[in-house]
KOLKOLZA-317341 format. One record per residue: residue in three letters; x, y, z of N, C-alpha, C in turn. Coordinates in steps of 0.02 Angstrom, whole numbers, padded with zeros to 5 digits, always signed. Each point is the difference from the previous one (the first is absolute). Example, Ala and Ser with C-alpha at 12.3 -4.5 7.8 and 13.67 -1.06 7.14 Angstrom:
# residues 2
Ala+00660-00284+00390-00045+00059+00000+00045+00060+00000Ser-00018+00053-00036+00042+00059+00003-00039+00055+00037
END
This chain:
# residues 229
Unk-00094+00835-01604-00002-00055+00024+00052+00010+00088Unk-00048-00065+00006+00068-00009+00081+00068-00023-00011Unk+00050+00005+00058+00049-00026-00003+00001-00065+00014Unk+00054-00028-00034-00015-00068+00036+00052-00013+00057Unk-00030-00051+00032+00055-00007+00074+00048-00043-00017Unk+00063+00007+00026+00042-00040+00004+00016-00024+00058Unk+00018-00071-00016-00011-00043+00060+00060+00001+00042Unk+00059+00008-00035+00041+00015+00040-00007+00061+00056Unk-00011+00073-00029-00016+00055+00042-00063-00025+00060Unk-00037-00026-00024-00058-00024+00053+00034-00047+00052Unk+00040-00028+00012-00003-00049+00025+00050+00040+00047Unk+00045+00026-00032+00043+00040+00036-00031+00047+00053Unk-00050+00026-00005-00056+00045+00040-00029-00043+00056Unk-00021-00069-00032-00054-00049+00044+00071+00000+00059Unk+00055-00039-00030+00063+00001+00055+00024+00039+00056Unk-00005+00073-00037+00012+00054+00040-00061+00025+00070Unk-00056-00035-00015-00062+00008+00033+00007-00032+00026Unk-00004-00093+00010+00028-00040+00020+00043+00044+00072Unk+00077-00016-00011+00022+00009+00038+00012+00078+00044Unk-00044+00020-00022-00023+00094+00021-00026-00026+00056Unk-00078-00020-00020-00065-00013+00041+00025-00059+00068Unk+00070-00038-00004+00025-00041+00043+00033+00042+00049Unk+00036+00056-00030+00035+00020+00029-00023+00084+00045Unk-00028+00013-00028-00039+00074+00004-00079-00008+00030Unk-00035-00047-00025-00082+00016-00005-00028+00012-00062Unk-00059-00001-00031-00027+00027-00042-00007+00071+00008Unk-00030+00026+00057-00001+00071-00006+00057+00044+00005Unk+00047-00040+00026+00047+00049+00013+00075-00003-00077Unk-00025-00050-00046+00017+00000-00061-00023+00045-00046Unk+00040+00048-00045-00016+00064-00046+00007-00021-00056Unk-00029+00032-00058+00008-00021-00074+00074+00027-00004Unk+00035+00036+00026+00081+00014+00003+00027-00045+00024Unk-00016-00039+00045+00027-00050+00026-00003-00056-00061Unk-00041-00014-00015-00028-00050-00053+00046+00014-00034Unk+00008+00052-00052+00045+00036-00039+00089-00039+00008Unk+00036+00043+00038+00054-00012+00031+00036-00068+00020Unk-00089-00033+00008+00049-00096+00012-00010-00023-00057Unk-00043+00016-00051-00008-00042-00041+00029+00032-00063Unk+00028+00052+00003+00050+00017-00049-00036+00037-00044Unk-00077+00006-00005-00018+00041-00073-00033+00072+00035Unk-00030+00035-00055-00008+00089+00024-00076-00024+00048Unk-00041+00033+00019-00043+00017+00052-00049+00005-00044Unk-00009+00042-00050-00049-00008-00061-00030-00079-00008Unk+00068-00029-00010-00012-00093-00034-00023-00026+00040Unk+00014-00009+00052-00026-00006+00085-00067-00002-00005Unk-00023+00071-00007-00079+00014+00011-00026-00019-00072Unk+00015-00003-00064-00012-00007-00055-00023-00078-00003Unk+00050-00048+00057-00026-00062+00002-00059-00027+00058Unk+00026+00035+00046-00066-00014+00059+00002+00075+00008Unk-00048+00035-00018-00056+00087+00024-00034-00014+00081Unk+00001-00047+00001-00019-00007+00058+00049-00052+00064Unk+00025+00017+00049+00028-00040+00021-00011-00037+00052Unk-00076-00006+00017-00048-00057+00018+00020-00064-00057Unk-00004+00011-00046+00026-00058-00057+00050-00052+00000Unk+00046+00028+00044+00071-00017+00012-00014-00044+00068Unk-00044+00026+00043-00013-00035+00043-00039-00055+00017Unk-00073+00000-00072-00013-00072+00007+00003-00045-00051Unk+00064+00031-00044+00069-00058-00028+00015-00014+00043Unk+00033-00002+00055+00018+00017+00065-00028-00072+00016Unk-00063+00013+00033-00022-00048+00042-00052-00050-00054Unk-00001-00015-00062-00021-00041-00026+00065-00039+00007Unk+00066+00001-00024+00042-00026-00011+00031-00031+00056Unk-00029+00002+00089-00014-00019+00048-00039-00056-00003Unk-00052+00022-00017-00060-00040+00008+00009-00074-00038Unk+00017+00008-00077+00015-00063-00049+00067-00017+00043Unk+00047+00031+00014+00066-00032+00017-00008-00077+00064Unk-00044+00033+00052-00045-00028+00075-00028-00069-00032Unk-00051+00026-00051-00014-00075-00045+00033-00052+00005Unk+00043+00042-00056+00059-00061-00010+00045-00057+00032Unk+00015+00078+00062+00045-00040+00042-00032-00050+00039Unk-00056+00017-00015-00062-00059+00076-00009-00073-00049Unk+00008+00029-00041-00052-00058-00050+00085-00063+00004Unk+00046+00037-00038+00083-00057+00030+00029+00002+00058Unk-00042+00020+00064+00033-00017+00079-00046-00052+00038Unk-00074+00025-00026-00046+00008+00057-00059-00053-00015Unk+00002-00008-00059-00077-00033-00042-00020-00051-00012Unk+00055-00033+00030-00002-00100-00037-00044-00016+00038Unk-00061-00030-00022-00032-00054+00036-00047+00054+00060Unk-00012+00059-00038-00046+00032+00065-00062+00037-00044Unk-00047+00009+00042-00080-00002-00040+00003+00070-00022Unk-00060+00031-00025+00017+00055-00048+00011+00059+00058Unk-00068-00012+00066-00002+00036+00023+00095+00012+00054Unk+00011-00047+00024+00071-00007+00044+00046+00054-00040Unk-00024-00028-00084+00058+00017-00043+00013+00075-00001Unk-00079+00027-00011-00005+00073+00028+00020+00059+00034Unk-00005-00046+00064+00021+00014+00057+00078+00008+00004Unk+00036-00052-00012+00066-00002-00026+00020+00065-00012Unk-00029+00021-00061+00010+00037-00052+00001+00073+00020Unk-00045+00004+00050-00018+00064+00030+00050+00015+00035Unk+00041-00055+00059+00042+00008+00057+00075+00017-00043Unk+00009-00014-00049+00051+00014-00043+00006+00065-00061Unk-00061+00030+00010-00021+00071-00032+00012+00039+00050Unk-00039-00022+00056+00021+00054+00074+00075+00000+00028Unk+00017-00057-00014+00076-00014+00027+00043+00036-00031Unk-00022+00018-00093+00051+00033-00006+00009+00081-00003Unk-00051+00020+00014-00028+00070+00030+00011+00010+00076Unk-00006-00029+00043-00007+00029+00062+00093-00026+00023Unk+00023-00053-00018+00038-00012+00031+00081+00028-00027Unk-00028+00034-00052+00100+00041-00027-00008+00068+00015Unk+00037+00023+00018-00012+00074+00027-00011+00055-00069Unk+00028-00020-00042-00011+00037-00078-00089-00013-00006Unk-00018-00046-00008-00051-00025-00011-00052+00035+00046Unk+00003+00010+00070-00038+00008+00047-00016+00094-00008Unk+00069+00020-00042+00001+00079-00015-00044+00009-00039Unk-00003-00051-00041-00032+00002-00070-00087+00005+00001Unk-00003-00047+00057-00079-00030-00010-00034+00053+00068Unk+00029+00040+00048-00004+00039+00038-00033+00077-00030Unk+00041+00002-00072-00008+00065-00034-00072-00035-00070Unk+00010-00053-00009-00061-00024-00057-00088+00000+00051Unk+00029-00010+00069-00082-00017+00052-00013+00095-00009Unk+00049+00049+00008-00028+00062+00017-00024+00043-00073Unk+00007-00045-00059-00029+00014-00077-00070-00048+00009Unk-00066+00040+00004-00059-00049-00030+00011-00043-00056Unk+00026+00067-00062+00003-00054-00063+00035-00051-00026Unk+00058+00014+00068+00067-00053-00017-00050-00054+00007Unk-00025+00006+00083-00031-00065+00049-00044-00033-00040Unk-00045+00036-00046-00055-00034-00016+00041-00037-00084Unk+00045+00030-00018+00026-00062-00052+00026-00055+00042Unk+00027+00002+00044+00031-00059+00024-00046-00048+00023Unk-00051+00034+00042-00059-00027+00011-00039-00069-00059Unk+00012+00054-00079-00031-00023-00050+00032-00062-00016Unk+00080-00018+00016+00058-00020-00043+00013-00065+00059Unk-00019+00020+00074+00004-00077+00045-00075-00026-00008Unk-00054+00002-00026-00046-00031-00045+00004-00051-00065Unk+00045+00052-00041-00007-00027-00054+00048-00087+00033Unk+00039+00024+00031+00080-00047+00038-00052-00047+00017Unk-00077+00011+00056-00021-00039+00018-00049-00048-00049Unk+00006+00034-00074-00061-00056-00063+00065-00038-00007Unk+00058+00012-00001+00060-00039-00034+00007-00055+00055Unk+00004+00022+00059+00008-00069+00062-00049-00047-00003Unk-00067+00029+00020-00034-00066-00005-00031-00010-00054Unk+00040+00011-00063-00038-00031-00067-00045+00002-00023Unk-00020+00075+00019-00088+00020-00025+00024+00046-00052Unk-00039-00037-00072-00003+00055-00032-00025+00073+00000Unk+00043+00066-00017-00012+00060+00013-00091+00017-00029Unk+00007-00025-00055-00061+00008-00032-00082+00000+00060Unk+00035-00063+00028-00079-00022+00038-00020+00067+00060Unk+00053+00019+00022-00008+00057+00012+00037+00049+00019Unk-00018+00044-00044+00058+00070-00043+00010+00034+00072Unk-00048+00032+00032-00012+00061+00063+00018-00017+00058Unk+00036+00013+00040-00010-00003+00072-00045+00005+00020Unk-00040-00049+00067-00034+00018+00012+00012+00040+00071Unk-00057+00039+00023-00008+00033+00055+00038-00012+00068Unk-00018-00074+00014+00016-00027+00053+00088-00010-00002Unk+00039-00033-00058+00038+00010+00001+00062+00068-00004Unk-00045+00041-00025+00041+00074-00011-00010+00031+00081Unk-00034-00026+00038-00006+00031+00051+00047-00010+00045Unk+00006-00110-00021+00045-00003+00066+00078-00001-00010Unk+00005+00026-00077+00071-00012-00065+00022+00094+00062Unk-00058+00056+00004+00010+00030+00023+00019+00019+00049Unk-00044-00035+00035+00043-00015+00095+00046-00016+00011Unk+00062-00059-00027+00032-00028-00010+00064+00076-00011Unk-00025+00037-00076+00050+00049-00022-00001+00027+00083Unk-00047+00040+00040-00014+00039+00060+00048-00033+00044Unk-00006-00054+00026+00023-00059+00052+00093-00015-00012Unk+00031-00002-00077+00048+00013-00011+00019+00074+00021Unk-00039+00058-00032+00023+00076+00005+00002-00002+00087Unk-00037-00009+00045+00028+00003+00067+00067-00039+00035Unk-00007-00061-00032+00064-00026+00027+00081+00027-00039Unk-00020+00022-00052+00068+00039-00045+00016+00075+00057Unk-00070+00042+00016+00018+00045+00016+00031-00003+00083Unk-00024-00053+00021+00046-00015+00064+00044-00028+00013Unk+00042-00019-00072+00025-00035-00005+00022-00065+00030Unk-00065-00043-00015+00001-00056+00006-00005-00068-00024Unk+00022-00045+00001-00011-00040-00048-00044-00086+00029Unk-00061+00016-00030-00053-00033+00019+00022-00099-00024Unk-00039-00024+00024+00019-00076-00015-00060-00028-00063Unk+00052+00007-00059-00021-00015-00049-00094-00048-00019Unk+00045-00055+00022-00089-00049-00003-00038+00023+00031Unk+00003+00048+00066-00059-00003+00021-00028+00070-00018Unk+00010+00057-00027-00037+00031-00030-00017-00034-00060Unk+00029-00020-00039-00021-00007-00076-00069-00049+00000Unk-00001-00022+00063-00044-00079-00009-00075+00004-00013Unk-00015+00060+00038-00082+00040-00005-00030+00014-00086Unk+00064+00057-00052-00006+00009-00044-00018-00050-00035Unk+00055-00073-00016+00009-00021-00047-00063-00054-00018Unk-00047-00008+00088-00039-00035+00009-00080+00014-00030Unk+00002+00061-00006-00047+00062-00033+00017-00011-00073Unk+00042+00005-00022-00002+00017-00079+00014-00102-00025Unk+00012-00031+00042-00014-00095-00004-00072+00007-00020Unk-00038+00029+00044-00084-00020+00019-00052+00041-00061Unk+00063+00081-00011-00026+00014-00063-00022-00057-00062Unk+00069-00022-00008+00009-00055-00063-00025-00044+00003Unk-00051-00015+00061-00035-00077+00014+00047-00066+00028Unk+00048+00028+00016+00039-00045+00022+00010-00022+00046Unk-00029+00024+00066-00012-00011+00049-00073+00028+00043Unk-00032-00044+00042-00051+00011+00000+00001+00041+00080Unk-00088+00042+00013+00025+00038+00056+00004-00026+00065Unk+00086-00014+00014-00001-00020+00053+00030+00036+00066Unk+00005-00049+00068+00012+00077+00057+00086+00017+00006Unk+00009+00055+00023+00104-00004+00025+00028-00038+00016Unk-00050-00052+00027+00034-00034+00054+00025-00085-00038Unk-00055+00006-00065+00012-00028-00066+00056-00009-00043Unk+00009+00039+00011+00043+00092-00064+00078-00037+00019Unk-00002+00021+00083+00069-00031+00020+00002-00061-00013Unk-00031-00055+00023+00015-00058-00007+00008-00028-00059Unk-00029+00019-00040+00021-00027-00082+00043+00028-00035Unk+00037+00048+00027+00042+00055-00038+00060-00005+00057Unk+00002-00035+00055+00074+00001+00044+00051-00028-00038Unk-00014-00066-00035+00074-00022-00046+00046+00038-00032Unk-00025+00065-00034-00005+00043-00040+00033+00031+00025Unk-00008+00043+00057+00036+00062+00024+00061+00001+00032Unk+00032+00035-00040+00106-00010+00003-00022+00055+00031Unk+00087+00019+00063-00001+00023+00032+00049+00084-00054Unk+00024+00038+00054+00020+00048-00036+00085-00018-00043Unk+00010-00045+00048+00072+00000-00005+00006-00060-00070Unk-00051-00046-00019+00010-00041-00048-00023+00032-00062Unk-00040+00060+00015-00021+00035-00058+00038+00054-00001Unk+00044+00035+00039+00071+00049-00033+00054-00026-00055Unk+00005-00059-00014+00045+00001-00043-00046+00003-00081Unk-00059-00044+00007-00041+00005-00059-00017+00060-00016Unk-00016+00058+00057-00025+00044-00053+00058+00043-00009Unk+00072-00015+00013+00053+00041-00036-00009-00048-00081Unk+00004-00059+00010+00008-00033-00060-00071+00040-00042Unk-00049+00000+00033-00063+00044-00057+00034+00091-00031Unk+00045-00014+00054-00008+00108-00031+00085-00025-00032Unk+00029-00044-00001+00063-00003-00049-00037-00017-00064Unk-00067-00050+00026-00017-00010-00105-00048+00067-00018Unk-00021+00017+00050-00023+00041-00031+00017+00086-00029Unk+00071+00000+00029+00031+00067-00049+00001-00062-00079Unk+00032-00037+00003+00023-00043-00055-00055-00002-00065Unk-00092-00019+00033-00041+00035-00061-00010+00055-00010Unk+00021+00033+00046-00036+00081-00020+00060+00038-00068Unk+00073-00062+00013+00045+00026-00058-00014-00051-00045Unk-00023-00044-00005-00007-00046-00049-00049+00014-00047Unk-00047+00036+00036-00081+00030-00054-00015+00054+00058Unk-00001+00028-00039-00025+00066+00029-00091+00001+00006Unk-00018+00014+00099-00063-00021-00008-00028+00072+00020Unk+00018+00057-00025-00021+00060+00048-00059+00019-00083
END
C-alpha cells in the first residue's frame, strides 16, 4: 500500500523549491537544500518528488496559469481573442524574463530538453485557454507550432546567455500568431499585416514588468493553494 500524501508536507516542499529556484536556480538546488529549507527529510522530499524535474514543471505550470489570470484581470477587457492571447503571452514572458530569480530558473529550464518540452506543452495549453478553444479539438501540438516554440526557446536562451533582455512584445509576436493560425483564428497574412493588426496590444517592458511580478506572486500562491506537481 502506498503512503498517503500529506498536504502540509508537500506544500512545504513546493514552497522551498520555489524560493530556492528563485535564489539559486534549478540546477544548483539539491535535494539536501530542499530538505533543509522545507524542514523534512531528504528521503521524504524524494518520495514526493522522485525526479527534481517534477518540481520544475510544477513551477512552470504555476507561472503559466498565473500569467493567464493576471492578464485576464488586468488587460483583457474589450480585447479580441488574438489580442488577448498576445497580452497573456507578454505577461508570461515578463514574469520569466524581467525578474532576476525567474531568469535564473528559465535559463536552467532551457538547458534541460525534458523540462523545455513540458513548458512548451503548458504554453500550448495556455493558448487553448486564452483562445477559448476546446482542447479536444486539437489536442496534439502541430509541428509548426512546436518548431516556432522551440525557436522562441532558443532565442530566449541566447538572450539569457548574453545577459540581455529582449523587447518582449517583438520576440513573442511570430510565435503567438502561428499558434493563432493553427487554431484557425487568423489567416495566412504578411508579417507587415501582423504588426499592424496587433500593434495596439504590444506592451513595453516597463509596462509589463509589474504585471510579471504580479504573475510570479500569484504563481507562488497557486502552488501552495493546490499542489500542481
